[in-house]
Each structure stands twice: as C-alpha cells, then as structure tokens.
C-alpha positions, 0 to 999 in steps of 0.5 A: 632472144626476140626484141620485147614489143613496144605494144600489146599484141593485137586481137582479131575482131569482127569488122565494124560493117559486118558486126553491127548487124550480128550478135556474134562475139566482136572479139575473136581471141588470141591463137596459142602463138599470139598468146605466148607472143604476148606472154613473152612481153610480161617481165615476171615481176618478183612483188608484181603489182598486178596481183595486189590490183586483181580483187582476187589476187590471181598470180599473173605472173604465173599463169603468164610464165605458163602460157610462155613455156607452152604449158597450158595445163599448168596455166589452167592449174594456176587459175584454177586456185584463184577463180572460178570464172576466168572465161568470164572475167577474161572478157568483161572484167575492166583490166585496163583500170586494174592490174594492167593499169599497174603493170611495170612495163606499161609503166614506161612511156614506150611501152603499153602493159601486158594484156593480162585479160587476153591472156586470162581468155586464151587460159580459159577458152583453151580449158573449156576446150579440154576439160579436166576430169571430175574430181570427186569432193566429199561434202561433208562439212556443212550446208550453206545457201547462196541467194543469187546466181551472178558473179558473186554468188557463183564464186562463193559457191564454187569456193564453198564446194571446193571446201567441202560443202554442200552448196544451194544456189536459189536464183529468181529467174529461169536462168542461172548467171545473173547480170552474166545472163540478163545484162550482158550482150552476146557479142561482148559475152556468149551465153554458151561461155556463161553456161559452160563455166556455171557447168564446171561450177555444178560439176563440183557439187553445187545445186542451183535451183531456178525460179526460186524467188527468196521472200516469195517462194521461200522465205529467209526464216526456212533458209536460216532454219535448213541451212548453216550458213547463207550468202546473199548476192542478189545484185542490184536489179531495180532500175533507176529512172530520171523522172522527167516529163514523158517517162510512162511514154511508149518507147521508153525503156530502162536499160535492165529491161531492154537488156534483159529482152534481148539477153536473156529473152532472145528478142533479137531472135524474134520469131524464132523466140516469142519476145520481140522488141519495138522497132526503132528506127532512132534510139537515144541512150542516156548514160556513159557507162558500160550498160549504156555501151551495151544498150547502144551497141544492141539497138544499132544490131537490131536494125536502128538507123541512128543510134545516139548516146546522151552524156551529160559530162565530157568524153574525159569523165566517160565511165565506160570502159575505153575499149567499149567506147572505141567499139561503139565509135566504129559500129557508127554510134553517135555522142552528144556530150555535155548534153541531158534530157529534160523531157519526153515528147509524145506523138498523137497516139501516145507514142515517143517521138523525140527527146528535148534536151538542154546543153551542160557545162561543167562546174565545180567537182561534186561528191564522186570527183568528177566536175558537176555538169551544170544546165545551160540556160536557153539551149534546149534542143530536140532529138528526134527518137522512137526509143530512148534507154536509160542506162543511168544505174539500178538500185536494190532489189527490194523483194527479199529485203522487204520481207527480212527486215532484221538485215540491217540497210543503209540509206540507199536500201543496199545491205550493210556488211563488214567489206572484210568479212562480208558479214551483216547484222545477222550472225550466219547471214553474209552479203556481197557485191552490187547488193552491198556496194551498189552497181560495180563490176563482175570481178569486184563481185567476185572478190567479195564472193571469195572473202564471204566464201572464206569467212562462212567456212571459219563461222561454221567450223567454228561455231562462233558469230563472225563480227557483224555490223 
C-alpha cells in the first residue's frame, strides 16, 4: 500500500497570467487517477466528524471510499442521497471552514486534510457526463410552492419532488439559479454547470416559472390558496451602501449590480450581448468577503490596469476563502489593509476620479468577536479610481415582504423562522437561507432547504401546524 501523502493532491489550474484575461474556470478539476490518489488519503473514520460539520450531512467517507475503489456509480448514489447540487458545492462550498476543518487526518501537524470538496466535484462532474436514466416519480402527495430558485429553493424543490410532491418554483429573474447565476462569476462557477444541475431537478418533475415577482406578478394570497404549503427562499439581494459623500457619482456600484451585469447579463461578452459595463482603468473594491474577491477579479478580467481592495481590518480577519484570496494575489489584485473610504471624489463632469481613505487601527473586539476598526486621525490619503465597487453586504429583499405583512420579520428585516423547522409565523409558510440568516454560504442555504422539505412533508401529511415562531 502506498505511503499516505502529507499534502493534498494538487488540482490543475489555469496559469494566472492567462486566466486574468478570460472568464473561463480557474480550477480544472481532478481526473480519475488524481481523485483516487486523494481518496486513498481518507482514514475512513467510523464516527466521522466531517459528516457532522456538513450542513447537509453527506456521508463523506462513503462516497470517498467508492472513488478509491473505482466505483463512480456507487459514489454518485451516495451523493445523490444527500444533495441536489454536488457540482456547485464542490466548487463554491467553504469546505475549509466545515468538513475539512475537522478532518482527523488534518488534525495532525504533519498532514493536510482530505480535499473533500475537490472529490465531491469529481463525482458530480462525472455524473453530469454520465447522466442516469430518468426515474418516473408520482407527484400525488400535495402541491408546494417555492419562492426563489437559489440554492435553498432548489434544494427544497428537489427533495420535495423526490418525496412525491408537485413543486412549482417562482423566480423573479429571467433565469433560474438565484445567486448561483447572478452573483458568482463564471471563472468560479460556470453557468453551464448551474444549468445542468437545475435541469436534473427539473427532470424530477419540478416546474420553474421565471419572471414571476411574488408580490407583483402573483400575490402570496393566491399562492396560499392554490398550494398546500410554501417555502420562501428569496435570498438577501438588497445592496448595502456605506453612505459616504459621492455615493451617487457615475462609476460607483453596488457589488450586486456590478456582478449581475457581468454574470446574468453577460456584460463581459459585449458586443455579443448588448449589456456593456463602463470601461474602467483604476478600480477600487470595498470589502473583504468572497463577493469582494469576485468583484475585484472580474474587474481585472474586464481590462482594468489596477484593481485595489480596501479592507478596514487586517489580512488575518479577512472573511473571504483563503483559496480565493490567493488566486486574487496571483492575478495581481492589490490590497490596502486597515483602510476605509470616507469620500468619493468627483471630476469635472460628475464622474468618479478618486477614493479618499483613512487608515484604521484595531481596537477591542466587537459583537462579531473581531477587533473593532478605529480611524486614525490625520491619516487620510487618496486612491485614484474611475470605478468603485462596494461589497459590504446585502439586506432582505422587500418586494414580497412588503405585500405580506402577516409574515413576522426581525429588526433587520429578515423573516423570522424556527431554525429547527423553518416554520414562520404563518401556518404552512416556511422560510430559510439568506432571507432568514442574512447573507451566508450556499451550503448553509441548502441545509435550510433540506430541513424545510422534511418539515413541509410532515406538515402536509399530518394536516397539522408545525410549531411557528
């Protein structure tokens, strides 16, 4: 038996000098031989902590064992029992903070954890290339509406269809996928992959109706009359702004608008798509999460000469995935740590020409547990910029909520739902994902969708109200 490797099997990638000029996927994936080599590193723990730290409780040792034994069909069957979106999760799930973080192999100072996410992607991509024959499912247990076709809504829809429900998904945009489609760039998550996994959910009998704005095109009263239950998974898509002087200048974007123009409206493929973005030479991105990384790396690919990320804390507090940060550095993205913008500076014609910033220092921890950034008096300086992108978070989408006052929300405007059942203040209405938690991860939203599907099944079949908030 070969000696267990200390480090993860490396994944092939586009070279930085090549990829910063295109939107093709950066990570190229394992081939079968690389996957089997990595799978051989798994200890096959009996009480595997990686399972407990996966929001959808995938049998991780189970599918990895099948890879090692060259049984990809078996690996597919294991994954299919737990997740509807494995190719997506294998690419964007923060495994390093969940399953891989508790991998027993990685607990040793000598070894890196098993590359669980990369192995999930291997199986999922193989599955997409070797589709199963469609299995006829009878959908006679009831009728359920899903509002929003992001990861939470798609997960709930897929699970409910497998349970025998007629499922209709209402999506406000013209394309399904939610944040998977409009928020995550092609170089991290190809839209072809998203569509293929959506197609597999549709093949289970799920109907997706696009251009349906609940609260405008159709009301909640109509949904409650026509369906046995409803799951709300509309996400958190309302952009936050810092509100500093000059926010209304030409060239200042919210990250959600910037990325939607690129990802959903194909702004990077102008003139083939008539949705251009304003050309930019010097771009500043405000924020330190994955959305900031996506915005900065997209700007570089659109031809910006300089892209600078301003983050008000230090590198140690950066919330973005380590992999995304490293990729950005390889792509020549610059960082100004402990820096916060205080004003956008206007040129002669009302366009952005610079960002006035102030240096910060870290004080005592705030409610998040991170040290609070404090401004240093007299430390102001200017960063030249013709485009600024604020990636500082998003709030609840109010279009539906404002037309459905019966649904209880909290002081931040998010839906109140029981974390164990996803039940809301209205019987038969369940909610989960970012519209409940605030902006979080794809896999956490999927976890809520799985919980909701199970609880909706119990609610419809037992004809009784699940405990509401």
